[in-house]
C-alpha positions in Angstrom: -73.6 99.7 -121.5 -71.0 102.0 -120.0 -73.5 104.2 -118.6 -72.3 107.3 -117.0 -68.7 106.6 -118.0 -69.5 107.2 -121.8 -68.1 110.6 -122.9 -68.6 112.7 -125.9 -65.9 112.5 -128.6 -62.9 114.9 -128.5 -61.2 116.1 -131.5 -58.1 113.9 -131.2 -60.4 110.7 -131.4 -62.3 109.4 -134.6 -65.9 110.3 -134.6 -67.2 106.9 -134.1 -64.9 106.4 -131.0 -66.0 106.5 -127.3 -64.2 107.5 -124.2 -64.3 105.7 -120.7 -62.2 105.1 -117.7 -59.7 102.5 -116.4 -58.6 102.0 -112.8 -55.0 100.4 -112.5 -54.1 99.3 -109.2 -50.9 98.7 -107.3 -49.0 101.5 -108.9 -48.4 103.5 -105.8 -48.3 101.9 -102.1 -51.7 102.1 -100.5 -51.6 104.7 -97.6 -53.0 103.1 -94.5 -52.8 106.5 -92.5 -51.1 109.8 -92.0 -48.0 108.1 -90.5 -47.5 105.7 -93.6 -44.0 106.9 -94.7 -44.4 104.9 -98.2 -46.8 107.4 -99.3 -44.1 109.6 -99.9 -41.8 106.9 -101.6 -44.6 106.7 -104.2 -44.4 110.5 -104.6 -40.6 110.4 -105.2 -41.2 107.8 -108.1 -44.4 109.3 -109.4 -42.9 110.5 -112.8 -41.0 107.6 -113.7 -44.0 105.2 -112.9 -46.3 107.5 -115.1 -43.7 107.7 -118.0 -43.4 103.9 -117.9 -47.2 103.2 -117.6 -48.0 105.6 -120.6 -45.7 103.6 -122.6 -47.0 100.1 -121.8 -50.7 101.6 -122.4 -49.9 102.8 -125.5 -48.7 99.4 -126.6 -52.4 98.1 -126.2 -53.6 99.9 -129.3 -54.5 96.7 -130.9 -57.3 96.1 -128.6 -60.2 98.1 -130.2 -58.1 101.1 -130.9 -57.2 101.6 -127.5 -55.6 105.0 -126.8 -54.9 106.6 -123.3 -55.8 110.2 -123.2 -55.0 111.1 -119.6 -53.6 109.6 -116.4 -55.0 110.7 -112.9 -53.1 109.3 -110.0 -55.1 108.1 -107.1 -52.2 107.8 -104.7 -54.3 107.3 -101.6 -55.8 104.1 -103.0 -52.4 103.2 -104.5 -53.7 103.4 -108.2 -54.7 105.7 -111.1 -57.4 106.3 -113.4 -56.7 106.3 -117.0 -58.8 108.1 -119.6 -58.9 106.4 -122.8 -60.7 106.1 -126.2 -61.8 103.0 -127.9 -63.9 101.8 -130.9 -66.6 99.5 -129.6 -67.4 96.4 -131.1 -70.3 96.3 -133.4 -71.2 92.7 -133.0 -71.6 93.1 -129.1 -74.5 94.7 -127.2 -73.7 98.0 -125.7 -74.4 96.6 -122.0 -71.7 94.0 -122.6 -69.0 96.5 -123.8 -67.2 96.7 -120.6 -66.9 92.8 -120.0 -65.6 92.4 -123.5 -63.3 95.4 -123.1 -61.9 94.1 -119.7 -61.2 90.7 -121.1 -59.4 91.8 -124.1 -57.2 94.4 -122.2 -56.4 91.7 -119.5 -55.3 89.4 -121.9 -53.1 91.8 -123.8 -51.5 93.3 -120.8 -50.6 89.6 -119.9 -48.9 89.1 -123.5 -47.2 92.5 -123.5 -45.7 92.1 -119.8 -46.4 93.3 -116.5 -47.5 96.8 -115.4 -44.9 99.2 -113.4 -45.4 99.0 -109.6 -43.7 101.3 -106.8 -41.7 98.3 -105.7 -40.9 97.0 -108.9 -42.3 93.6 -108.2 -45.4 91.8 -109.5 -47.9 93.8 -111.8 -50.8 95.8 -111.2 -54.3 94.9 -112.7 -56.5 97.1 -114.7 -60.3 97.5 -114.3 -62.8 99.0 -116.5 -64.6 101.7 -114.4 -68.2 100.8 -114.4 -69.4 103.8 -112.3 -68.2 107.2 -111.9 -64.6 108.0 -110.7 -64.5 109.6 -107.4 -61.0 111.5 -106.9 -60.9 112.9 -103.5 -58.0 113.7 -101.1 -59.9 113.4 -97.6 -58.5 111.5 -94.7 -60.5 108.5 -95.6 -57.8 105.7 -95.9 -58.1 102.4 -97.4 -59.6 99.5 -95.4 -60.5 95.9 -96.3 -64.1 96.7 -95.4 -66.3 98.4 -97.9 -69.4 100.0 -97.1 -71.9 100.1 -99.9 -74.7 102.6 -99.4 -78.0 102.1 -101.4 -79.5 105.2 -103.2 -82.7 103.2 -103.8 -84.1 100.0 -102.9 -81.8 97.2 -101.1 -79.7 95.1 -103.3 -79.8 91.4 -103.0 -77.2 89.8 -101.1 -76.4 87.6 -104.1 -76.3 90.4 -106.3 -73.8 92.1 -104.2 -71.6 89.3 -104.1 -71.7 88.6 -108.0 -71.0 92.3 -108.4 -67.8 92.6 -106.0 -66.4 89.0 -106.3 -64.3 89.7 -109.3 -62.2 92.1 -107.4 -61.0 89.4 -104.6 -62.3 87.1 -102.2 -65.0 88.1 -99.9 -64.8 87.0 -96.3 -68.3 88.3 -95.3 -71.3 90.4 -96.0 -73.2 92.3 -93.4 -76.8 92.9 -94.4 -78.2 96.3 -94.1 -79.5 97.2 -90.5 -82.3 99.5 -89.4 -81.4 103.3 -89.8 -83.0 106.7 -88.9 -85.3 108.1 -91.6 -83.5 110.0 -94.2 -80.4 108.0 -93.9 -79.4 105.6 -96.6 -79.4 101.8 -95.9 -76.0 100.1 -96.5 -74.2 96.9 -96.2 -70.5 96.1 -95.4 -68.4 93.7 -97.6 -65.4 92.2 -96.0 -62.7 91.5 -98.5 -59.7 89.4 -97.5 -57.1 91.6 -99.0 -56.9 95.4 -99.1 -56.0 95.8 -102.8 -59.4 94.0 -103.5 -61.4 96.6 -101.6 -59.6 99.7 -103.4 -60.3 98.2 -106.6 -63.9 97.7 -106.0 -64.4 101.1 -104.4 -62.9 102.9 -107.4 -64.7 100.7 -110.1 -68.2 100.5 -108.7 -68.8 103.7 -107.1 -71.8 105.5 -108.7 -73.1 102.3 -110.6 -76.7 101.9 -110.9 -77.7 98.2 -110.5 -81.0 96.5 -110.5 -82.5 96.0 -107.2 -84.0 92.6 -108.0 -87.3 93.7 -106.5 -90.2 92.0 -108.5 -92.8 94.3 -107.1 -91.1 97.5 -108.4 -88.3 96.7 -110.8 -85.9 99.9 -110.4 -82.5 100.6 -110.4 -80.3 101.5 -107.2 -77.1 103.8 -107.3 -74.5 102.4 -105.0 -72.2 104.6 -103.3 -68.8 103.2 -101.8 -66.7 104.2 -99.0 -64.2 102.5 -96.6 -65.1 101.4 -93.1 -62.6 101.6 -90.5 -61.9 98.0 -89.1 -62.1 99.1 -85.6 -64.5 101.6 -84.7 -64.1 104.5 -82.1 -64.3 103.2 -78.5 -64.4 99.7 -79.7 -61.4 98.7 -77.6 -62.4 100.6 -74.7 -65.9 99.0 -74.6 -64.5 95.5 -75.0 -62.0 96.2 -72.0 -64.6 97.5 -69.9 -67.1 94.4 -70.7 -64.2 91.9 -70.0 -62.5 92.9 -66.8 -61.9 89.2 -65.8 -59.9 88.5 -68.8 -58.3 92.1 -69.1 -57.1 93.0 -65.6 -55.1 89.7 -65.2 -53.2 90.2 -68.4 -52.4 93.9 -67.4 -51.2 92.7 -64.0 -49.0 90.0 -65.6 -47.6 92.5 -68.3 -46.7 95.1 -65.5 -45.2 92.6 -63.2 -43.1 91.3 -66.0 -42.1 94.8 -67.2 -41.0 95.5 -63.5 -38.9 92.3 -63.1 -37.3 92.2 -66.4 -36.4 95.8 -66.9 -36.5 98.0 -63.9 -35.5 95.4 -61.3 -31.8 94.7 -62.7 -31.6 98.8 -63.1 -32.7 99.1 -59.3 -30.2 96.4 -58.2 -27.5 98.3 -60.1 -28.1 101.7 -58.6 -28.1 100.1 -55.1 -24.7 98.7 -56.0 -23.5 102.0 -57.5 -24.7 104.0 -54.2 -22.5 101.1 -51.9 -19.6 101.1 -54.2 -19.6 105.0 -54.6 -19.5 104.9 -58.4 -21.1 108.3 -58.8 -19.0 110.1 -55.9 -16.5 112.2 -57.4 -14.5 112.4 -54.3 -13.9 108.5 -54.5 -12.5 108.7 -57.9 -8.7 108.5 -58.5 -8.4 111.6 -60.3 -9.9 113.8 -57.7 -7.9 112.0 -55.0 -4.6 112.8 -57.0 -5.7 116.1 -57.5 -6.4 116.8 -53.8 -3.1 115.0 -52.7 -1.2 117.4 -55.1 -3.0 120.8 -54.4 -5.2 121.3 -51.2 -3.4 119.0 -49.2 -0.1 120.6 -49.8 -1.3 124.0 -49.2 -2.8 123.0 -45.9 -0.8 123.8 -43.0 -2.6 121.8 -40.6 -1.8 118.3 -39.7 -4.1 115.5 -40.8 -3.1 113.3 -37.8 -5.1 113.6 -34.8 -4.0 112.2 -31.7 -5.9 109.2 -30.4 -6.7 109.0 -26.7 -5.2 106.5 -24.7 -7.0 103.2 -24.4 -8.2 103.9 -20.6 -9.6 107.3 -21.3 -13.0 105.6 -21.9 -13.1 102.1 -20.8 -16.8 101.6 -21.6 -16.4 103.0 -25.2 -13.3 100.8 -25.7 -14.7 97.7 -24.7 -17.7 98.5 -26.9 -15.4 99.1 -29.8 -13.5 95.9 -29.4 -16.7 93.8 -29.2 -17.9 95.4 -32.5 -14.6 94.7 -34.2 -14.8 91.0 -32.9 -18.4 90.7 -34.5 -17.2 92.3 -37.9 -14.3 90.0 -38.1 -15.9 86.9 -37.9 -18.7 85.3 -40.2 -22.0 87.0 -39.7 -24.4 84.4 -38.0 -26.3 86.9 -35.7 -27.3 90.6 -35.4 -25.1 93.0 -33.5 -27.4 95.3 -31.3 -25.8 98.3 -29.9 -28.2 99.8 -27.4 -27.4 102.7 -25.0 -29.2 106.2 -24.0 -29.5 108.9 -26.4 -26.3 110.8 -26.8 -24.2 108.0 -25.4 -22.1 108.0 -28.7 -23.4 104.9 -30.5 -23.4 106.4 -33.9 -19.8 108.0 -33.6 -18.4 104.7 -32.3 -20.1 102.5 -35.0 -19.0 105.1 -37.7 -15.3 105.1 -36.4 -15.1 101.4 -36.3 -16.5 101.1 -39.8 -14.4 103.9 -41.3 -11.4 102.2 -40.0 -12.2 98.9 -41.7 -12.8 100.6 -44.9 -15.7 98.4 -46.0 -18.8 99.2 -47.8 -21.5 100.4 -45.7 -25.5 100.9 -46.2 -27.1 102.9 -43.3 -30.9 103.1 -42.9 -32.4 105.6 -40.5 -35.5 104.6 -38.9 -36.3 107.9 -37.5 -36.5 109.6 -40.8 -38.7 106.9 -42.4 -41.2 106.8 -39.2 -41.5 110.4 -39.4 -42.6 110.2 -43.1 -46.3 111.8 -43.4 -47.7 109.0 -45.5 -46.9 105.4 -46.8 -45.7 106.6 -50.0 -43.3 108.9 -48.5 -42.0 106.2 -46.5 -41.5 104.0 -49.4 -39.7 106.9 -51.1 -37.4 107.5 -48.2 -36.4 104.1 -47.8 -35.6 103.8 -51.6 -33.6 107.1 -51.2 -31.5 105.6 -48.2 -30.8 102.3 -50.1 -30.2 103.8 -53.6 -33.4 101.9 -55.0 -34.2 103.8 -58.1 -36.7 104.2 -60.2 -39.5 104.4 -57.9 -42.9 104.7 -59.3 -45.3 105.5 -56.4 -48.3 106.3 -58.7 -48.6 102.7 -59.8 -49.5 101.5 -56.3 -52.2 104.5 -56.1 -53.6 103.4 -59.6 -53.4 99.8 -58.3 -55.6 100.9 -55.5 -58.0 102.8 -57.7 -58.1 99.8 -59.9 -58.8 97.6 -56.9 -61.7 99.8 -56.1 -63.2 99.6 -59.5 -62.5 95.8 -60.0 -64.6 95.3 -56.8 -67.7 97.1 -58.2 -67.1 95.3 -61.8 -66.5 91.7 -60.6 -67.0 91.6 -56.9 -63.2 91.1 -56.1 -59.9 92.8 -56.0 -57.3 92.3 -58.8 -54.4 92.3 -56.5 -52.6 95.1 -58.3 -52.2 97.4 -55.2 -49.7 95.9 -52.4 -49.6 96.8 -48.8 -47.0 98.7 -47.2 -45.3 95.4 -45.9 -45.2 94.1 -49.3 -43.7 97.4 -50.8 -41.0 97.5 -48.4 -39.9 93.8 -48.8 -40.1 94.4 -52.5 -37.4 97.3 -52.0 -35.2 95.2 -49.5 -35.4 92.0 -51.8 -33.6 94.1 -54.5 -31.2 95.6 -52.0 -30.4 91.9 -50.9 -29.6 91.0 -54.4 -27.3 94.1 -54.7 -25.5 93.4 -51.3 -24.5 90.0 -52.7 -23.2 91.9 -55.9 -21.2 94.0 -54.0 -19.6 91.1 -52.1 -19.0 89.4 -55.2 -17.2 92.7 -56.5 -15.0 92.9 -53.6 -14.1 89.4 -53.6 -13.0 89.7 -57.4 -10.8 92.7 -56.6 -9.1 90.8 -53.8 -8.7 88.1 -56.2 -7.0 90.3 -58.7 -5.1 91.7 -55.9 -3.7 88.3 -54.8 -2.8 87.2 -58.5 -1.0 90.4 -58.8 1.1 90.1 -55.7 1.8 86.6 -56.9 3.2 87.9 -60.0 5.3 90.3 -58.4 6.8 87.9 -56.1 7.5 85.7 -59.1 9.2 88.6 -61.0 11.2 89.4 -57.9 12.5 85.7 -57.5 13.2 85.7 -61.6 15.2 89.2 -61.2 17.3 87.9 -58.2 18.1 84.5 -59.9 19.1 86.4 -63.1 21.3 88.8 -61.2 23.1 85.8 -59.2 23.8 84.2 -62.6 25.4 87.2 -63.9 27.4 87.8 -60.9 28.7 84.1 -60.9 29.6 84.5 -64.6 27.2 81.5 -65.8 25.0 83.8 -68.0 25.8 86.7 -70.1 23.2 89.4 -71.2 24.2 90.3 -74.9 22.2 93.6 -74.5 25.2 95.0 -72.4 27.4 94.7 -75.6 25.0 96.6 -77.5 25.2 99.4 -74.9 29.1 99.1 -74.6 29.4 98.8 -78.6 31.7 96.0 -78.8 32.1 95.1 -82.5 29.7 92.5 -84.0 28.1 91.9 -80.8 27.0 95.2 -80.8 25.2 94.6 -84.1 24.0 91.1 -83.2 22.7 92.1 -79.7 23.8 88.7 -78.1 26.8 87.2 -76.9 28.6 83.9 -77.6 26.9 81.9 -74.6 24.4 79.7 -75.3 20.9 80.1 -73.7 19.8 76.8 -72.3 17.0 75.5 -70.2 19.0 75.4 -67.1 18.6 79.3 -67.1 14.8 79.0 -67.1 13.3 80.3 -63.9 10.2 78.6 -62.6 7.5 80.1 -60.1 8.8 78.8 -56.9 5.3 77.9 -55.9 5.0 75.3 -58.8 8.4 73.6 -58.3 7.1 70.8 -56.1 3.7 69.1 -55.0 4.3 70.4 -51.2 5.2 73.8 -52.4 1.9 73.7 -54.4 -0.1 72.5 -51.6 1.5 75.2 -49.4 0.5 77.8 -51.7 -3.0 76.6 -52.3 -3.4 76.6 -48.5 -2.1 80.2 -48.1 -4.3 81.3 -50.9 -7.1 79.8 -49.1 -6.5 81.3 -45.9 -6.2 84.7 -47.7 -9.5 84.1 -49.3 -11.3 83.3 -46.2 -9.9 86.4 -44.3 -10.6 88.7 -47.4 -13.8 87.0 -48.0 -15.2 88.2 -44.5 -13.8 91.6 -45.4 -15.5 91.9 -48.7 -18.8 91.5 -46.8 -20.9 94.9 -46.8 -22.2 96.2 -43.5 -25.8 97.3 -42.9 -26.2 99.8 -40.2 -30.0 100.4 -39.0 -30.1 103.4 -36.9 -32.8 104.7 -34.5 -34.5 101.4 -34.2 -37.3 102.0 -31.6 -41.0 101.0 -31.3 -42.0 104.4 -30.8 -39.9 107.3 -32.6 -41.2 110.8 -32.0 -44.9 111.0 -32.4 -45.6 108.1 -35.0 -45.3 104.5 -34.6 -44.3 102.2 -37.5 -44.7 98.7 -36.5 -44.6 97.3 -40.0 -41.3 99.2 -41.0 -39.7 97.7 -38.0 -41.0 94.2 -38.4 -40.0 94.2 -41.9 -36.4 95.6 -41.2 -36.1 92.9 -38.4 -36.9 90.0 -40.6 -34.8 91.3 -43.5 -31.7 91.7 -41.1 -32.3 88.0 -40.0 -32.2 87.0 -43.7 -29.0 89.0 -44.3 -27.1 87.1 -41.5 -28.5 83.7 -41.9 -27.6 83.6 -45.5 -24.1 85.2 -44.6 -24.9 88.2 -47.1 -23.7 91.2 -44.8 -23.2 92.1 -41.3 -25.9 94.0 -39.6 -25.6 96.5 -36.9 -28.8 97.8 -35.0 -28.7 101.0 -33.1 -31.3 101.5 -30.4 -31.6 103.8 -27.3 -33.6 101.2 -25.5 -32.7 97.5 -24.9 -36.4 96.6 -24.9 -36.3 97.2 -28.7 -34.3 93.9 -29.3 -37.6 91.7 -28.8 -38.5 92.2 -32.2 -35.2 91.3 -33.6 -34.7 88.1 -31.3 -38.1 87.0 -32.6 -37.2 87.4 -36.0 -33.8 85.4 -35.2 -35.2 82.8 -32.8 -32.4 80.2 -33.2 -29.7 82.4 -32.3 -28.8 85.0 -29.5 -28.4 88.5 -30.5 -24.7 89.9 -30.1 -25.7 92.7 -27.5 -23.1 95.5 -27.2 -24.0 98.1 -24.4 -22.9 101.7 -24.3 -23.2 103.4 -20.9 -22.1 106.7 -19.6 -18.7 107.3 -18.8 -17.6 107.1 -14.8 -16.1 110.7 -13.5 -12.5 109.5 -13.9 -13.2 108.7 -17.6 -15.2 111.7 -18.3 -12.6 114.0 -16.9 -9.8 112.2 -19.0 -11.9 112.5 -22.1 -12.5 116.0 -21.6 -8.6 116.8 -21.0 -7.7 114.6 -24.0 -10.1 116.3 -26.6 -9.1 119.9 -25.2 -5.3 118.8 -25.5 -5.9 117.4 -29.0 -7.5 120.8 -29.9 -4.4 122.6 -28.7 -6.1 124.0 -25.5 -4.2 123.6 -22.4 -6.2 124.9 -19.3 -5.7 123.9 -15.9 -8.8 122.3 -14.6 -9.3 123.3 -10.9 -11.0 121.2 -8.3 -14.1 123.5 -8.8 -14.1 122.7 -12.6 -14.0 118.9 -11.8 -17.2 119.3 -9.7 -18.8 121.0 -12.5 -17.7 118.5 -15.0 -19.3 115.8 -12.7 -22.6 117.2 -13.0 -22.7 116.5 -16.7 -22.0 112.8 -15.7 -20.8 110.4 -18.5 -23.1 111.3 -21.2 -21.0 111.7 -24.6 -23.0 114.4 -26.1 -23.0 116.5 -23.1 -19.3 116.2 -22.7 -18.8 117.1 -26.5 -21.1 120.2 -26.1 -18.6 121.2 -23.1 -15.6 120.6 -25.1 -17.1 122.9 -27.9 -18.0 125.7 -25.5 -14.5 125.7 -23.9 -12.9 125.9 -27.3 -14.8 128.9 -28.2 -13.6 130.8 -25.2 -16.0 129.9 -22.3 -14.9 128.6 -18.9 -15.9 125.3 -17.7 -18.2 126.5 -15.1 -19.8 128.8 -17.5 -20.2 126.1 -20.0 -21.8 123.8 -17.6 -24.2 126.4 -16.4 -25.1 127.2 -20.0 -25.7 123.6 -20.7 -27.9 123.2 -17.4 -30.0 126.5 -18.4 -30.6 125.0 -21.8 -31.9 121.9 -20.3 -34.2 123.7 -18.0 -35.9 125.3 -21.0 -36.1 122.3 -22.9 -37.3 120.3 -20.0 -40.2 122.7 -19.5 -41.4 122.5 -23.0 -40.9 118.7 -23.3 -42.3 117.8 -20.0 -45.0 120.5 -19.4 -45.9 121.9 -22.6 -46.0 125.6 -23.7 -49.8 126.0 -23.1 -52.7 123.8 -21.9 -53.4 122.8 -25.3 -50.0 121.4 -26.1 -49.9 119.7 -22.5 -53.0 117.7 -24.0 -50.9 116.0 -26.5 -48.4 114.7 -24.3 -48.6 110.9 -23.2 -48.7 112.1 -19.4 -50.1 114.8 -17.4 -48.5 117.7 -16.0 -49.2 116.4 -12.4 -47.4 113.1 -13.2 -44.4 115.0 -14.8 -44.1 117.3 -11.5 -44.5 114.3 -9.3 -41.3 112.6 -11.0 -39.4 115.9 -11.2 -39.9 116.4 -7.3 -38.7 112.9 -6.4 -35.7 112.8 -8.8 -34.5 116.4 -7.7 -34.1 115.1 -4.2 -32.5 111.7 -5.1 -30.6 110.3 -8.0 -33.0 107.3 -8.3 -36.5 106.2 -7.0 -38.2 103.0 -6.9 -40.4 102.2 -9.9 -43.4 100.8 -7.9 -43.1 103.4 -5.1 -44.1 106.0 -8.0 -46.5 103.7 -10.0 -48.9 102.7 -7.1 -49.3 106.4 -5.6 -51.1 109.4 -6.9 -51.1 110.8 -9.5 -50.0 107.4 -11.6 -52.1 104.9 -9.8 -50.8 101.8 -11.8 -50.8 103.9 -15.1 -47.6 102.6 -16.8 -48.1 104.1 -20.0 -47.3 107.6 -18.7 -44.0 106.4 -17.3 -43.3 104.5 -20.8 -44.1 107.8 -22.6 -41.6 109.6 -20.6 -39.0 107.1 -21.0 -39.2 107.5 -24.9 -39.2 111.0 -24.6 -35.6 110.7 -22.9 -37.0 112.3 -19.6 -36.4 109.4 -17.6 -34.7 106.0 -17.8 -36.2 102.7 -16.3 -33.8 100.2 -15.2 -34.8 96.5 -14.8 -34.0 93.7 -12.5 -35.0 90.0 -13.3 -36.6 91.0 -16.3 -39.0 93.8 -14.3 -38.9 97.4 -13.8 -36.9 98.3 -10.8 -35.8 102.0 -10.4 -36.3 105.4 -12.2 -33.4 107.6 -13.1 -33.3 110.9 -14.8 -33.1 110.6 -18.7 -29.4 112.0 -18.6 -27.0 112.5 -15.8 -27.2 116.2 -16.2 -31.0 116.1 -15.9 -30.3 115.5 -12.0 -29.4 119.3 -11.7 -32.0 120.4 -14.1 -34.7 118.8 -12.4 -33.3 120.4 -9.2 -33.2 123.9 -11.1 -36.9 123.6 -12.1 -38.0 122.6 -8.8 -36.4 125.3 -7.0 -37.9 128.1 -9.2 -40.4 129.5 -6.9 -42.9 130.6 -9.6 -42.7 127.6 -11.5 -42.9 125.5 -8.6 -45.8 127.4 -7.1 -47.7 127.0 -10.3 -47.3 123.4 -10.6 -48.0 122.7 -6.8 -51.3 124.7 -7.1 -52.3 122.4 -10.1 -50.9 119.3 -8.4 -52.9 120.3 -5.0 -56.1 121.2 -6.9 -56.1 117.7 -8.3 -55.7 116.2 -5.3 -58.6 118.3 -3.7 -60.8 117.5 -6.5 -60.2 113.7 -5.9 -60.6 114.2 -2.2 -63.9 115.9 -2.5 -65.1 113.1 -4.7 -64.1 110.8 -2.0 -65.8 112.8 0.5 -69.2 112.8 -1.4 -68.9 109.2 -1.7 -68.3 108.6 2.0 -71.2 110.9 2.9 -73.7 109.0 0.9 -72.5 105.7 2.0 -72.8 107.1 5.7 -76.2 108.0 5.0 -77.3 104.6 3.7 -75.5 102.8 7.0 -77.7 105.2 9.3 -80.9 104.3 7.8 -80.0 100.9 7.5 -79.1 100.7 11.5 -82.2 102.5 12.2 -84.4 99.8 10.5 -82.3 97.0 12.0 -83.9 95.0 14.8 -81.3 93.3 17.2 -82.4 91.4 20.2 -81.4 93.3 23.6 -79.2 90.4 24.8 -76.9 90.2 21.7 -73.3 91.6 22.7 -71.9 91.3 19.1 -71.5 94.8 17.5 -73.7 95.6 14.5 -71.6 95.2 11.2 -73.3 98.6 10.0 -71.8 100.2 12.9 -68.3 98.9 12.6 -68.7 100.0 8.6 -69.9 103.3 9.6 -66.8 104.0 11.8 -64.5 103.0 9.3 -66.1 105.2 6.7 -66.2 108.1 9.2 -62.3 107.7 9.7 -61.9 107.9 6.0 -64.1 110.8 5.6 -62.4 112.7 8.5 -59.1 111.9 7.0 -60.2 113.3 3.4 -61.6 116.3 5.0 -58.2 117.1 6.9 -56.3 116.4 3.5 -58.4 118.8 1.9 -58.1 121.4 4.5 -54.3 121.1 4.5 -54.2 121.4 0.9 -56.5 124.4 0.8 -54.0 126.2 3.3 -51.1 125.2 1.3 -52.8 126.8 -1.8 -53.2 129.9 0.1 -49.7 130.3 0.7 -48.7 129.4 -2.8 -51.0 132.3 -4.1 -49.3 134.6 -1.9 -46.0 133.3 -3.2 -47.3 134.0 -6.8 -48.6 137.3 -5.9 -45.3 138.5 -4.3 -43.6 137.8 -7.7 -46.1 139.7 -9.7 -44.1 142.5 -11.6 
């Protein structure tokens, strides 16, 4: 029985014929989704496929007068429906017509040949549609899972298997699950092949099947649809429920991606930064254009007169020490230290520029002033050329760690600390430095080989010229030029070219020559190998730079610098304002001492010679009088102040005016840096105004004072942190002797006159003295109260004390009372004296009120 597939007879069919539907699979590609481009290939071949299939189906007319009437493509499922007519067999029961027709058509197709497919390979199958065709074009794409809904009682699992097994192997059948009221119950059938699911879906949809229930024998209509293999949120739910499996896999994949893809790119970018690959000013084309255009138009001479060696003896000695370090194999770190403004950076830049070697500069001040750890990492990456940088990865790793602690009680390790991130960047930079050295060595080797070939060509040319002059060899090309008969045509002479005219490389003529040449090449390679090493410069290496401290950064940089020198990868030069900062470097390199290079202020004669030479180089020849010499001596030998003086004189100022301007600017800066603009800003300083005023008063009268003379007295009273803070702020400099602090000097030589100018300001002096005296009065009054309380206790004790009349020893309480009384009287006189001073200071302030 064909059920609903039976159709009324059309006029084109005999009156006894019937109509039904066939489903032919594998004609088109099965569309797996919107992105499946094979679907469009099937559309392009649709006309050819339908024409071929129409002819093949017409050849099946011997099977019960089979005649195709209509072809309706079902491209989404990879097949098509065929409406056909046939004469049913009279000796078969109506319910068995479909099975007989199915077997006969399949046998006939096997005899006639394969049905056409979109690939041209294999053959499709034909299936008699037992249900009703459902031709739809919704976004429901084929799947090996077929959902069969029961419009009626449930169908037994065995019946479902027997119904669907002819279309392909079945992996599993999921029985119906409880559903809300009003919803059809359903079973899921898992086919092993996708084509089996598409055939079953288009053949049995709408079929009425006996339910198999003995109590109520009824029929159930089945409705089919595809079920997606992966439901919505299945992957997310599985991942969230298995964090111990997923998170290590994610960490492994991220790490592998970083090391295999991005690290080589980062190493290449660091090497490109050091070798100036992306700097157009280093290209040969730009240099040629500049030489032939701008330099020709420029009238100024590029040569700058170099000052004599004895102009600045201290700096010359430091330059010589640095050159000696750079000309040897790196075994330690060069630590260049000196006060701020002493010319450390300019001296190092001059030496490195003269050497012409690749240099990597890291500025600790910029990194330490970074507002956050991610900004610090980004700053180090920018200075080293480390790119690309994914700062958000570490932030995401931190969030994942927080989530993993809540899920499984432990961190995943995906996030890394600041030292680990810095080490990761510096490890890549280390490999890039090795690449830079290798590139230089290769270039030097090519240069040596080119020089050897030029020498060989010169020897060969000289030998040939000598042979021509002696008449032992004739060059036939001369006859070609001269046009001497036959020889002009042949291009050769009558002389024979023998082996005796062959010129060998003189370096290969004997074993002694070969050994000599090998030793020469080895010596050149050793020298050039040192010159090929890059230079790493770490500037502003200080434990406390500005207002922030980055101990992790300094420690990591110290360890990295030690690694570079121990492995002889690069020369490392560290610049610092304080010699105390070398302790961290010495700790990172304990086996070898540091190469310490000190830069100090120049002496008066060197300072004066330096100023004269610089002005002479600028084309300014002014006579410096004895008064001008005294003004220049006020600046001391600090390079930054001398340079500022030179610039001001070049702009038209006189020497005394320039020095006065420098001192005036120093006064304004000192008031702001040492005392703050207001009380709120003063609270943020590492010292108090009283402490700063105490130091300024003493240093304005003397060039240096004892360290412990200031430390033990008011207002410091043993507080070394205030003095160290002032030293880091460059207000003072503390010299040491035998490893301990010894004396205190102004932070710059010119501060000696700046301090004097500030102290001699009557209004400012009165203001600071008032505050200083008030602080002393407050401390003295606190002591007076304590003395009075102690005396009260002592008097009460002596009144209650019972001593025999014959005792001649004084009472201890009486002795203590006399001592406390003297201290009380001294403190009282001090308060009275300070109050009188304050009265005078207030009069000074009132007299200067405008």
